[in-house]
Residue frames as a rotation matrix with the C-alpha (Angstrom) as fourth column:
MET 1
-0.592 0.216 -0.777 23.32
-0.740 0.235 0.630 25.72
0.319 0.948 0.021 -9.71
ARG 2
-0.894 0.222 -0.389 22.08
0.282 0.954 -0.103 22.63
0.348 -0.201 -0.916 -7.83
LYS 3
-0.579 0.731 -0.361 19.44
0.256 -0.258 -0.932 24.71
-0.774 -0.632 -0.038 -5.85
ALA 4
-0.336 0.478 -0.811 18.22
-0.761 -0.646 -0.065 26.14
-0.555 0.595 0.581 -9.19
PHE 5
-0.832 -0.013 -0.555 18.12
-0.369 0.760 0.535 22.71
0.415 0.650 -0.637 -10.67
TRP 6
-0.798 0.520 -0.304 15.77
0.602 0.688 -0.405 21.36
-0.002 -0.506 -0.862 -7.89
CYS 7
-0.478 0.649 -0.593 13.72
-0.179 -0.732 -0.657 24.57
-0.860 -0.208 0.466 -8.02
LEU 8
-0.467 0.218 -0.857 13.21
-0.883 -0.161 0.440 23.84
-0.042 0.963 0.268 -11.67
ALA 9
-0.888 0.081 -0.452 12.27
-0.007 0.982 0.189 20.23
0.459 0.171 -0.872 -11.05
VAL 10
-0.663 0.672 -0.330 9.72
0.550 0.138 -0.824 21.10
-0.508 -0.727 -0.461 -8.41
ALA 11
-0.420 0.455 -0.785 8.29
-0.493 -0.841 -0.224 23.77
-0.762 0.293 0.577 -10.79
MET 12
-0.683 0.094 -0.724 8.08
-0.684 0.266 0.680 21.40
0.256 0.959 -0.118 -13.65
VAL 13
-0.806 0.460 -0.371 6.05
0.516 0.854 -0.061 18.80
0.289 -0.241 -0.927 -11.62
ALA 14
-0.533 0.608 -0.588 3.84
0.315 -0.503 -0.805 21.49
-0.785 -0.615 0.077 -10.11
GLY 15
-0.490 0.159 -0.857 3.26
-0.691 -0.671 0.270 22.82
-0.532 0.724 0.438 -13.56
ALA 16
-0.777 0.174 -0.606 2.17
-0.321 0.718 0.617 19.46
0.542 0.674 -0.502 -14.85
PHE 17
-0.788 0.443 0.428 -0.51
-0.393 0.172 -0.903 19.27
-0.474 -0.880 0.038 -12.09
TRP 18
0.103 0.955 -0.277 -3.45
-0.918 -0.016 -0.397 18.80
-0.384 0.295 0.875 -14.45
LEU 19
-0.227 -0.286 -0.931 -1.94
-0.746 0.666 -0.023 15.66
0.627 0.689 -0.364 -15.95
GLY 20
-0.853 -0.223 -0.471 -2.27
0.073 0.844 -0.531 13.67
0.516 -0.487 -0.704 -12.74
ARG 21
-0.579 0.723 0.377 -5.72
-0.792 -0.390 -0.469 14.78
-0.192 -0.570 0.799 -11.49
ALA 22
-0.763 0.452 0.462 -8.23
0.275 0.873 -0.402 12.16
-0.585 -0.180 -0.791 -10.67
SER 23
-0.855 0.435 0.284 -11.21
0.208 -0.214 0.954 12.15
0.476 0.875 0.092 -12.98
ALA 24
0.412 0.891 -0.191 -13.81
0.406 0.008 0.914 12.11
0.816 -0.454 -0.358 -10.17
ALA 25
0.114 -0.228 0.967 -13.63
-0.688 -0.721 -0.089 14.23
0.717 -0.655 -0.238 -7.04
ASP 26
0.604 0.126 0.787 -14.07
-0.771 0.340 0.538 11.17
-0.200 -0.932 0.303 -4.81
GLU 27
0.939 -0.321 -0.123 -11.81
0.227 0.847 -0.480 8.87
0.258 0.423 0.869 -6.74
LYS 28
0.626 -0.778 -0.051 -8.33
-0.180 -0.208 0.962 8.43
-0.759 -0.593 -0.270 -5.14
PRO 29
0.673 -0.433 -0.599 -5.56
-0.715 -0.175 -0.677 9.03
0.188 0.884 -0.428 -7.74
LYS 30
0.866 -0.488 -0.107 -3.06
0.488 0.872 -0.032 6.33
0.109 -0.024 0.994 -8.43
MET 31
0.544 -0.772 -0.328 0.44
-0.357 -0.567 0.742 7.03
-0.759 -0.287 -0.584 -7.39
ARG 32
0.927 -0.365 0.087 3.09
0.216 0.329 -0.919 6.97
0.307 0.871 0.384 -10.25
LEU 33
0.258 -0.945 -0.200 6.77
0.671 0.026 0.741 6.91
-0.695 -0.325 0.641 -10.46
PHE 34
0.996 0.052 -0.076 8.29
-0.012 -0.750 -0.661 10.02
-0.091 0.660 -0.746 -12.16
GLU 35
0.275 -0.944 0.181 11.62
0.836 0.328 0.441 10.17
-0.475 0.030 0.879 -13.83
LEU 36
0.909 -0.135 -0.394 13.40
-0.240 -0.943 -0.230 13.51
-0.340 0.303 -0.890 -14.43
ARG 37
0.429 -0.699 0.572 16.00
0.849 0.528 0.007 13.07
-0.307 0.483 0.820 -17.11
THR 38
0.684 -0.317 -0.657 18.67
-0.263 -0.947 0.183 15.46
-0.681 0.048 -0.731 -18.07
TYR 39
0.631 -0.469 0.618 20.56
0.760 0.535 -0.369 15.29
-0.157 0.703 0.694 -21.31
THR 40
0.331 -0.604 -0.725 23.71
-0.144 -0.792 0.594 17.26
-0.932 -0.092 -0.349 -22.09
ALA 41
0.943 0.101 0.317 24.26
0.294 0.195 -0.936 17.68
-0.157 0.976 0.154 -25.75
ASN 42
-0.134 -0.969 0.208 27.74
0.922 -0.044 0.385 17.94
-0.364 0.243 0.899 -27.48
GLU 43
-0.463 -0.150 -0.874 28.49
0.045 -0.988 0.146 21.40
-0.885 0.028 0.464 -28.62
GLY 44
-0.604 0.290 -0.742 26.13
-0.741 -0.546 0.390 22.52
-0.291 0.786 0.545 -31.38
LYS 45
-0.904 0.224 -0.363 23.98
-0.015 0.833 0.552 19.36
0.426 0.505 -0.750 -31.19
LEU 46
-0.812 0.584 -0.021 21.06
-0.050 -0.107 -0.993 20.55
-0.582 -0.805 0.116 -29.12
ASP 47
-0.165 0.697 -0.698 18.89
-0.907 -0.385 -0.171 21.46
-0.388 0.604 0.696 -32.14
ALA 48
-0.426 -0.032 -0.904 19.55
-0.571 0.785 0.241 17.85
0.702 0.619 -0.352 -33.57
LEU 49
-0.960 0.046 -0.278 18.73
0.239 0.656 -0.716 16.36
0.150 -0.753 -0.641 -30.27
GLN 50
-0.565 0.803 -0.188 15.44
-0.319 -0.423 -0.848 18.30
-0.761 -0.419 0.496 -30.02
ALA 51
-0.206 0.439 -0.875 14.63
-0.975 -0.017 0.221 17.39
0.082 0.898 0.431 -33.50
ARG 52
-0.737 -0.113 -0.667 15.01
-0.195 0.980 0.049 13.75
0.648 0.166 -0.744 -32.68
PHE 53
-0.915 0.386 -0.119 12.85
0.176 0.116 -0.977 14.08
-0.363 -0.915 -0.175 -29.71
ARG 54
-0.356 0.775 -0.523 10.22
-0.592 -0.620 -0.515 16.09
-0.723 0.126 0.679 -31.51
ASP 55
-0.138 0.245 -0.960 10.12
-0.976 0.133 0.174 13.87
0.170 0.960 0.221 -34.67
HIS 56
-0.158 -0.078 -0.984 10.70
-0.352 0.936 -0.017 10.40
0.923 0.344 -0.175 -33.15
THR 57
-0.838 -0.369 -0.402 11.33
0.160 0.538 -0.827 9.80
0.522 -0.758 -0.392 -29.48
VAL 58
-0.714 0.635 0.296 8.22
-0.659 -0.464 -0.592 11.32
-0.238 -0.618 0.749 -28.04
LYS 59
0.249 0.821 -0.514 6.04
-0.945 0.322 0.057 9.15
0.212 0.472 0.856 -30.10
LEU 60
-0.099 -0.304 -0.948 8.17
-0.111 0.950 -0.293 6.03
0.989 0.076 -0.128 -29.43
PHE 61
-0.953 -0.203 0.225 7.92
-0.234 0.020 -0.972 6.71
0.193 -0.979 -0.066 -25.74
GLU 62
-0.174 0.964 0.200 4.10
-0.928 -0.092 -0.361 6.79
-0.330 -0.249 0.911 -25.99
LYS 63
0.230 0.261 -0.937 4.29
-0.722 0.691 0.015 3.61
0.652 0.674 0.348 -28.15
HIS 64
-0.304 -0.391 -0.868 5.97
0.190 0.869 -0.458 1.79
0.933 -0.304 -0.190 -25.32
GLY 65
0.300 0.730 -0.614 3.73
0.694 0.274 0.665 3.03
0.654 -0.626 -0.425 -22.58
MET 66
-0.641 -0.644 -0.418 5.70
0.767 -0.566 -0.304 6.08
-0.041 -0.515 0.856 -21.29
THR 67
0.555 0.823 0.119 3.77
0.830 -0.558 -0.011 9.13
0.058 0.105 -0.993 -20.33
ASN 68
-0.447 -0.773 0.450 5.39
0.757 -0.595 -0.270 12.27
0.476 0.220 0.851 -21.48
VAL 69
0.244 0.507 -0.826 4.87
0.885 -0.465 -0.024 14.92
-0.397 -0.725 -0.563 -18.85
GLY 70
0.970 0.021 -0.242 6.94
-0.028 -0.980 -0.198 17.71
-0.241 0.199 -0.950 -20.20
TYR 71
0.277 -0.887 0.369 10.16
0.956 0.215 -0.201 18.89
0.098 0.409 0.907 -22.00
TRP 72
0.959 -0.016 -0.284 12.21
0.049 -0.974 0.223 22.04
-0.280 -0.228 -0.933 -21.08
THR 73
0.066 -0.937 0.343 15.49
0.678 -0.210 -0.705 23.77
0.732 0.280 0.621 -21.90
PRO 74
0.157 -0.132 -0.979 16.85
0.921 -0.338 0.193 25.61
-0.356 -0.932 0.069 -18.76
GLU 75
0.964 -0.026 0.265 17.54
0.057 -0.952 -0.300 29.40
0.260 0.304 -0.917 -18.77
GLY 76
0.716 -0.697 0.034 21.02
-0.475 -0.451 0.756 30.72
-0.512 -0.558 -0.653 -18.64
GLU 77
-0.200 -0.902 -0.382 24.29
-0.916 0.034 0.400 29.12
-0.348 0.430 -0.833 -19.58
ARG 78
-0.693 -0.033 0.720 22.96
-0.003 0.999 0.043 25.60
-0.721 0.028 -0.692 -19.96
SER 79
0.272 0.922 -0.276 20.40
-0.295 -0.193 -0.936 26.75
-0.916 0.336 0.219 -22.43
LYS 80
0.206 -0.311 -0.928 22.73
-0.976 -0.133 -0.173 25.80
-0.069 0.941 -0.331 -25.30
ASP 81
-0.592 -0.516 -0.619 23.36
-0.584 0.804 -0.112 22.28
0.556 0.295 -0.777 -24.45
THR 82
-0.974 0.158 0.161 20.67
-0.035 0.602 -0.798 20.90
-0.223 -0.783 -0.580 -22.03
LEU 83
-0.176 0.957 -0.231 17.27
-0.522 0.109 0.846 19.24
0.834 0.269 0.481 -22.49
ILE 84
-0.935 0.028 0.352 15.30
-0.321 0.349 -0.880 18.28
-0.148 -0.937 -0.317 -19.39
TYR 85
-0.234 0.937 -0.259 12.15
-0.661 0.041 0.749 16.30
0.713 0.347 0.610 -19.36
ILE 86
-0.569 0.251 0.783 9.84
-0.721 0.306 -0.622 14.25
-0.395 -0.918 0.007 -17.18
LEU 87
-0.459 0.499 -0.735 8.23
-0.405 0.619 0.673 10.88
0.791 0.606 -0.082 -17.80
ALA 88
-0.107 0.480 0.871 5.62
-0.973 0.128 -0.190 9.04
-0.203 -0.868 0.453 -15.70
PHE 89
-0.655 -0.171 -0.736 5.29
-0.355 0.929 0.100 5.37
0.667 0.327 -0.669 -15.12
PRO 90
0.559 0.825 -0.089 2.90
-0.263 0.277 0.924 3.20
0.787 -0.493 0.372 -13.10
ASP 91
0.899 -0.364 0.244 5.84
-0.136 0.297 0.945 1.85
-0.416 -0.883 0.217 -11.21
LYS 92
0.094 -0.993 -0.076 9.58
-0.692 -0.120 0.711 0.92
-0.715 -0.014 -0.699 -11.48
ASP 93
-0.349 -0.093 0.933 8.95
0.365 0.903 0.227 -2.48
-0.863 0.420 -0.281 -13.22
ALA 94
0.701 0.559 0.444 6.76
0.593 -0.110 -0.798 -0.77
-0.397 0.822 -0.409 -15.87
ARG 95
0.699 -0.509 -0.502 9.53
-0.546 -0.833 0.084 1.89
-0.461 0.216 -0.861 -16.29
ASP 96
-0.256 -0.927 0.275 12.27
-0.507 0.370 0.778 -0.74
-0.823 0.060 -0.565 -16.80
LYS 97
-0.120 0.354 0.927 10.09
0.590 0.776 -0.220 -2.81
-0.798 0.521 -0.302 -19.08
ALA 98
0.844 0.515 -0.152 9.29
0.274 -0.656 -0.703 0.26
-0.462 0.552 -0.695 -21.21
PHE 99
0.443 -0.768 -0.462 12.86
-0.755 -0.598 0.269 1.35
-0.483 0.230 -0.845 -21.66
LYS 100
-0.393 -0.583 0.711 13.98
-0.121 0.799 0.588 -2.16
-0.912 0.145 -0.384 -22.54
GLU 101
0.271 0.624 0.733 11.29
0.755 0.334 -0.564 -2.36
-0.597 0.707 -0.380 -25.29
PHE 102
0.925 0.016 -0.379 12.09
-0.144 -0.909 -0.390 1.14
-0.351 0.415 -0.839 -26.37
GLY 103
0.145 -0.985 -0.092 15.79
-0.641 -0.164 0.750 0.40
-0.754 -0.049 -0.655 -26.67
ALA 104
-0.556 -0.255 0.791 15.15
0.225 0.870 0.439 -2.72
-0.800 0.422 -0.427 -28.85
ASP 105
0.480 0.873 0.087 12.71
0.334 -0.090 -0.938 -0.93
-0.811 0.479 -0.335 -31.17
PRO 106
-0.097 -0.556 0.825 13.89
0.951 0.193 0.242 -0.93
-0.294 0.808 0.510 -34.73
ASP 107
0.599 0.381 0.705 12.28
0.606 -0.791 -0.087 2.47
0.524 0.479 -0.704 -35.27
TRP 108
0.946 -0.285 -0.154 14.36
-0.052 -0.605 0.795 3.98
-0.320 -0.744 -0.587 -32.36
LYS 109
0.167 -0.931 0.326 17.54
0.552 0.362 0.751 2.25
-0.817 0.054 0.574 -33.54
LYS 110
-0.003 -0.137 0.991 16.98
0.984 -0.177 -0.022 3.89
0.178 0.975 0.135 -37.05
ALA 111
0.852 0.387 0.354 16.08
0.332 -0.920 0.208 7.33
0.406 -0.059 -0.912 -35.65
GLN 112
0.739 -0.648 -0.186 19.21
0.028 -0.245 0.969 7.22
-0.673 -0.721 -0.163 -33.39
SER 113
0.062 -0.755 0.653 21.40
0.770 0.453 0.450 6.06
-0.635 0.475 0.609 -36.16
GLU 114
0.147 0.047 0.988 20.30
0.900 -0.421 -0.114 8.75
0.411 0.906 -0.104 -38.59
SER 115
0.958 0.223 0.180 20.34
0.131 -0.900 0.415 11.60
0.255 -0.374 -0.892 -36.11
GLU 116
0.645 -0.765 -0.009 23.90
-0.185 -0.167 0.968 10.72
-0.742 -0.623 -0.249 -35.26
ALA 117
0.779 -0.257 0.572 25.10
0.626 0.367 -0.688 10.44
-0.033 0.894 0.446 -38.81
ASN 118
0.404 -0.641 0.652 27.27
0.039 -0.700 -0.713 13.62
0.914 0.314 -0.258 -38.28
GLY 119
-0.676 -0.737 0.006 28.36
-0.071 0.058 -0.996 12.60
0.734 -0.673 -0.091 -34.69
LYS 120
-0.410 0.440 -0.799 27.10
0.874 0.439 -0.207 11.67
0.260 -0.783 -0.565 -31.33
LEU 121
0.223 0.627 0.746 24.44
0.203 -0.778 0.594 14.06
0.953 0.019 -0.301 -29.88
LEU 122
0.963 0.266 -0.033 25.15
0.075 -0.147 0.986 13.47
0.258 -0.952 -0.162 -26.17
LYS 123
0.161 -0.936 0.313 28.28
-0.752 -0.322 -0.575 14.61
0.639 -0.143 -0.756 -24.31
LYS 124
-0.838 -0.398 0.373 27.54
-0.535 0.467 -0.704 12.19
0.106 -0.789 -0.605 -21.51
ALA 125
-0.620 0.694 -0.365 24.93
0.632 0.718 0.292 9.62
0.465 -0.049 -0.884 -20.31
PRO 126
0.087 0.813 0.576 21.58
-0.098 -0.569 0.817 11.06
0.991 -0.128 0.030 -19.36
GLU 127
-0.962 -0.231 0.147 21.22
-0.145 -0.026 -0.989 11.84
0.232 -0.973 -0.009 -15.69
SER 128
-0.107 0.951 -0.290 18.07
0.105 0.301 0.948 10.40
0.989 0.070 -0.132 -13.97
VAL 129
-0.919 0.053 0.391 16.30
-0.394 -0.180 -0.901 11.26
0.022 -0.982 0.186 -10.85
PHE 130
-0.479 0.789 -0.385 13.37
0.439 0.595 0.673 8.99
0.760 0.153 -0.631 -9.76
MET 131
-0.917 0.186 0.353 10.71
-0.384 -0.652 -0.654 10.77
0.109 -0.735 0.669 -7.82
THR 132
-0.448 0.808 -0.383 7.47
0.794 0.556 0.246 9.55
0.412 -0.193 -0.890 -6.03
PRO 133
-0.110 0.526 0.843 4.75
-0.042 -0.850 0.524 11.97
0.993 0.022 0.116 -5.07
THR 134
-0.982 -0.140 0.129 4.21
-0.111 -0.130 -0.985 12.99
0.154 -0.982 0.112 -1.54
ASP 135
-0.512 0.849 -0.133 0.91
0.850 0.479 -0.218 12.33
-0.121 -0.225 -0.967 0.04
TYR 136
0.124 0.488 -0.864 0.14
0.394 -0.823 -0.409 16.06
-0.911 -0.290 -0.295 -0.32
SER 137
-0.829 -0.494 -0.262 1.26
-0.048 -0.404 0.914 16.43
-0.556 0.770 0.311 -3.80
PRO 138
0.105 0.892 -0.439 -1.62
-0.615 -0.289 -0.734 17.52
-0.781 0.348 0.518 -6.24
MET 139
0.291 -0.128 -0.948 0.07
-0.928 0.204 -0.312 15.41
0.234 0.970 -0.060 -8.86
LYS 140
0.302 -0.133 0.944 0.11
-0.528 0.801 0.282 11.67
-0.793 -0.584 0.171 -8.32
């Protein structure tokens, strides 16, 4: 399962190649910090979690300077309870600042509260993996 997870992570970053390309051929792309986040939803709550992301979270991430790279659900047994996504940031300080501001945003607090009116959506805390591009990565 762990090998499949890492293969999925590599495929997601490679698939998002076009988002990180430099605008000019001779322009050196800036290096960014990527964060791979995995959410495990409580039984029967994945649809509500996805609705919260679709209707609120994605826009709020953008509002707070986060770059939404992509969102996925895995194939197989975890398809019923797992949401995986990647965000990009200029660096770790920008990431920490963005999440602090996001967490304090009244619109986020309202969306979270309303989406959890019938129970918590997450089974456990999100898992995060921080990733920096290699020097040969097409996506920086």
